[in-house]
C-alpha positions as CSV (number, residue, x, y, z in Angstrom):
1,M,15.0,48.1,61.1
2,I,11.9,47.7,60.8
3,N,8.8,48.9,63.1
4,K,6.0,46.9,63.3
5,A,4.0,49.6,65.0
6,T,4.4,51.8,62.3
7,S,0.4,51.8,60.9
8,P,0.2,51.3,57.7
9,F,3.1,48.9,57.5
10,R,3.4,47.8,53.7
11,A,5.3,44.7,52.4
12,G,5.0,43.2,48.6
13,T,6.9,42.5,45.7
14,I,8.4,44.7,43.0
15,G,9.4,43.2,39.5
16,L,12.2,45.0,38.0
17,I,11.4,44.6,34.2
18,G,13.5,45.9,31.0
19,R,15.3,44.6,28.0
20,P,19.1,43.7,28.3
21,N,21.8,45.9,29.8
22,V,19.5,49.0,31.3
23,G,20.9,48.6,34.8
24,K,18.3,46.3,36.5
25,S,20.8,44.3,37.9
26,T,23.2,47.4,39.2
27,L,19.9,49.0,40.4
28,L,18.9,46.1,42.6
29,N,22.2,46.3,44.2
30,A,22.3,49.4,45.1
31,L,18.4,49.5,46.5
32,T,20.1,46.5,49.0
33,G,23.3,48.0,49.3
34,T,24.6,44.4,48.8
35,K,25.9,42.8,46.0
36,L,23.5,40.4,44.7
37,S,23.3,40.2,40.9
38,I,26.0,40.2,39.0
39,T,26.6,42.7,36.7
40,S,28.3,43.3,33.3
41,R,28.5,44.8,29.7
42,K,27.2,41.8,27.9
43,P,23.6,40.9,27.0
44,Q,22.2,37.8,28.9
45,T,24.3,38.7,32.2
46,T,21.4,37.7,34.4
47,R,19.6,34.5,33.6
48,H,17.9,34.0,36.9
49,R,15.2,35.7,38.9
50,I,16.9,37.1,42.2
51,Q,15.0,38.5,45.0
52,G,17.1,41.6,46.9
53,I,14.8,42.7,50.1
54,V,15.0,45.9,51.6
55,N,13.5,47.3,55.1
56,R,12.4,50.6,56.1
57,P,10.4,51.4,59.4
58,D,7.1,51.5,57.3
59,A,7.6,48.8,54.3
60,Q,9.4,45.7,53.3
61,F,10.2,46.2,49.8
62,V,10.9,42.6,47.6
63,F,12.9,43.3,44.5
64,V,12.9,40.9,42.0
65,D,15.6,41.1,39.4
66,T,14.5,39.3,35.9
67,P,16.7,38.6,32.9
68,G,16.6,41.0,30.1
69,F,13.2,40.0,27.7
70,Q,14.6,38.1,24.7
71,T,13.3,39.2,21.5
72,R,15.7,38.1,19.1
73,F,17.0,35.0,20.1
74,R,15.3,31.1,20.6
75,T,17.3,29.0,22.2
76,A,15.8,26.5,25.2
77,L,18.0,28.6,27.3
78,N,16.2,32.2,25.8
79,R,13.1,30.9,26.1
80,S,13.2,29.5,30.1
81,M,14.2,33.3,30.8
82,N,11.3,34.9,29.5
83,R,9.2,32.2,31.2
84,G,11.3,33.6,34.4
85,V,10.4,37.3,32.8
86,Q,6.6,36.4,32.6
87,L,6.3,34.8,35.8
88,A,7.9,37.3,37.5
89,Q,5.1,39.4,35.7
90,E,2.4,37.9,36.9
91,G,3.7,37.4,40.8
92,V,4.5,40.9,41.8
93,D,2.3,43.3,43.2
94,V,4.2,46.4,41.6
95,L,6.1,46.5,38.0
96,V,9.1,48.7,37.4
97,F,10.0,49.2,33.7
98,V,13.8,50.0,34.2
99,A,14.6,52.4,30.8
100,E,18.5,53.6,30.1
101,A,18.0,57.4,29.7
102,A,18.1,58.8,26.2
103,R,17.5,55.2,24.6
104,L,14.2,54.3,23.9
105,G,13.9,51.5,21.2
106,D,11.7,49.0,19.8
107,E,12.9,46.8,22.4
108,D,11.6,48.2,25.2
109,M,8.2,49.7,23.3
110,I,7.3,45.4,23.3
111,I,8.1,45.2,26.9
112,L,6.1,48.9,28.0
113,K,3.3,47.1,25.8
114,R,3.2,43.8,27.5
115,L,3.3,45.6,30.9
116,A,0.4,47.4,30.2
117,L,-1.6,44.3,29.4
118,E,-0.9,43.2,33.4
119,R,-3.1,45.5,34.9
120,K,-0.9,46.5,37.7
121,P,0.6,49.5,38.8
122,L,3.5,50.5,36.7
123,I,6.0,52.5,37.6
124,V,8.8,54.2,35.2
125,A,12.4,54.1,36.5
126,I,14.5,56.0,33.8
127,N,18.1,54.8,35.3
128,K,21.2,56.4,33.7
129,S,19.2,59.9,34.6
130,D,22.6,61.9,34.9
131,L,23.4,61.4,31.5
132,L,20.1,63.5,30.5
133,R,19.8,67.4,30.3
134,P,16.4,68.6,32.6
135,A,15.3,69.4,29.3
136,E,15.3,66.3,27.7
137,I,13.2,64.2,30.2
138,L,10.1,65.7,29.5
139,P,10.3,64.5,25.6
140,F,12.0,61.2,26.9
141,I,8.6,60.3,29.4
142,Q,6.1,61.3,26.9
143,Q,7.3,58.7,24.2
144,I,7.0,56.2,27.3
145,A,3.7,57.4,28.3
146,S,2.4,56.8,24.7
147,A,3.3,53.0,24.7
148,A,1.6,52.5,28.5
149,G,0.3,54.8,31.4
150,F,1.8,54.9,34.4
151,E,1.8,55.7,38.0
152,A,4.8,57.4,38.6
153,V,8.1,58.1,36.3
154,V,11.4,58.3,38.5
155,P,14.9,59.4,37.1
156,V,18.0,57.5,38.8
157,S,21.1,56.4,39.0
158,A,21.4,53.5,39.9
159,Q,26.0,53.6,39.6
160,K,25.8,56.7,41.5
161,R,23.0,55.5,44.0
162,R,21.0,58.8,43.2
163,G,16.9,58.9,43.3
164,L,16.4,55.5,45.4
165,D,14.5,57.0,48.4
166,M,12.5,58.7,45.4
167,L,11.7,55.2,44.0
168,L,11.0,53.5,46.9
169,K,8.7,56.3,47.6
170,A,6.7,56.2,44.8
171,I,6.5,52.1,45.0
172,R,5.7,52.2,49.0
173,P,1.9,53.7,48.5
174,H,1.1,50.1,45.8
175,L,2.2,47.8,48.2
176,P,-0.7,45.8,50.1
177,E,-0.9,46.4,53.7
178,Q,0.5,43.6,54.8
179,A,3.3,42.4,58.0
180,A,6.5,42.1,56.5
181,L,7.4,38.9,54.1
182,H,10.7,37.8,55.0
183,A,12.4,38.3,58.2
184,E,14.5,41.7,58.8
185,E,17.7,39.6,58.6
186,E,17.2,38.4,55.1
187,L,18.5,40.0,52.0
188,T,17.8,37.6,49.4
189,D,16.4,34.3,48.2
190,K,19.6,32.7,46.4
191,S,21.5,30.5,48.8
192,E,25.7,31.3,49.0
193,R,26.4,28.3,46.8
194,F,24.1,30.4,44.0
195,L,25.5,33.6,44.6
196,A,29.4,31.9,44.5
197,A,28.2,30.7,40.7
198,E,27.0,33.7,39.8
199,L,30.1,35.8,41.1
200,L,32.4,32.7,39.6
201,R,30.1,33.9,36.1
202,E,30.6,37.1,35.9
203,K,34.3,37.2,36.5
204,L,34.3,35.3,33.1
205,F,32.3,37.8,31.6
206,R,34.3,40.3,32.6
207,T,37.6,38.7,32.1
208,L,37.3,36.9,28.7
209,G,35.9,40.5,27.4
210,D,35.0,39.6,23.4
211,E,36.3,36.7,23.4
212,L,33.4,35.3,26.1
213,P,32.5,32.0,24.5
214,Y,28.3,32.6,23.9
215,G,27.3,29.3,25.6
216,I,28.8,29.6,28.8
217,S,27.8,28.9,32.5
218,T,29.0,27.8,35.8
219,S,28.2,25.4,38.4
220,I,29.1,24.6,41.9
221,E,29.8,20.8,42.6
222,K,30.9,21.5,46.2
223,F,30.1,23.8,48.8
224,E,31.6,23.5,52.4
225,A,31.1,25.6,54.8
226,L,33.7,25.3,57.7
227,P,34.0,27.8,60.8
228,R,36.7,30.0,59.2
229,L,36.7,29.0,55.7
230,Y,34.6,28.2,52.6
231,R,35.4,25.5,50.6
232,I,34.7,25.6,46.9
233,H,34.8,23.5,43.9
234,A,32.9,25.1,40.8
235,G,33.0,24.1,37.3
236,V,32.7,26.5,34.3
237,I,30.3,24.7,31.5
238,V,31.2,25.4,28.2
239,D,29.6,24.0,24.6
240,K,32.5,23.6,22.2
241,D,35.5,22.0,22.7
242,P,37.4,25.4,21.2
243,H,35.8,27.5,23.7
244,K,37.6,25.3,26.8
245,A,41.0,26.7,25.5
246,I,39.6,30.3,25.4
247,V,38.6,29.7,29.1
248,I,41.3,27.9,30.2
249,G,44.1,30.4,28.5
250,K,47.7,29.9,27.9
251,Q,49.3,27.9,30.1
252,G,46.3,28.2,32.8
253,A,46.4,32.0,33.0
254,Q,43.0,32.9,32.1
255,L,41.4,30.8,34.3
256,K,43.8,32.0,37.3
257,R,42.6,35.5,36.4
258,V,39.0,34.5,37.0
259,A,39.1,31.9,39.6
260,T,41.2,34.8,41.8
261,A,38.8,37.2,41.1
262,A,36.0,35.3,41.9
263,R,37.6,34.3,45.2
264,L,37.9,37.8,46.2
265,D,34.9,38.5,45.6
266,M,32.9,35.5,47.7
267,E,35.7,36.4,50.8
268,R,34.0,40.1,50.8
269,L,30.6,39.1,50.0
270,F,30.6,35.9,52.7
271,G,33.4,37.4,55.1
272,K,35.2,34.7,55.4
273,K,38.2,32.7,53.5
274,V,37.3,31.3,50.7
275,H,39.4,28.0,48.7
276,L,38.2,28.1,45.5
277,E,39.1,25.2,42.7
278,V,37.5,25.3,39.0
279,W,37.4,23.0,36.5
280,V,36.0,23.8,32.8
281,K,33.7,21.4,31.4
282,V,31.9,20.4,27.8
283,R,29.1,20.1,27.6
284,H,27.5,20.2,23.9
285,G,24.7,22.3,23.1
286,W,23.6,22.3,26.6
287,Q,21.3,25.7,25.6
288,D,19.0,24.0,23.7
289,D,19.0,20.8,25.9
290,P,16.2,21.9,28.9
291,R,16.7,18.9,30.9
292,Q,20.7,20.0,30.9
293,I,19.0,23.7,31.4
294,K,16.8,22.3,34.6
295,K,19.8,20.2,36.1
296,M,22.1,23.8,36.1
297,G,19.3,25.3,37.9
298,Y,17.4,27.9,35.4
299,D,13.9,28.6,36.1
């Protein structure tokens, strides 16, 4: 509960920045206590900026989960995601660089150097820190410090929900003294329609495994909120005809598994029964078509 009498009350936005697959989305979900951002081991799982709101008696933290900054691929979709990361960096009060314990590579160093140019408070969250021995943490911090200065470094484990309060404590002094930016009951800036599309995409990533077509996305064609039921019609978008067969699977078994898993997650998140129908559609070359990218809701 937000106690507005607490002085000084602070509120602001915090960008979670890092390369793909360091656990930014898992960290956002752990901080908010709600599954807002989808996760998988696949690169490019997070494609949108998603806000997650954490309320404390003396502060409101508005976290912004961003796509992993892309340094390898140059499709229109990747450029769009990188623009989203850049906008997040420019529009927040505090930057949190999420690093994976004991894995600081060239991509991390490139991002750190970019963050150093922002002239904003920078805090480092070492995710999966439970995998490091205490003697290994200091050399890792020193390696990070060689690329950028920071206000604090906090070892965390998003998966095990460790170090989260320490991270909030490190961030709070750098937030502006101001009233809450969002109502107390708000958890995110995204609609249920958006969350439904993302949950379906997550199940595709997790169910298809190595068969996952690179050019795949989801869209919600119809979202009907009835008193006791959500009726949702969704599309799975692929960019090549053979990929449609992969997603559907033999006698439709693959698509059925995906839809069932997505429906169950939607019911848990929305607190209602969900009737979900899913079709697979081919849109050739959508990743390199700015018009289709915008139409599908990418930044």
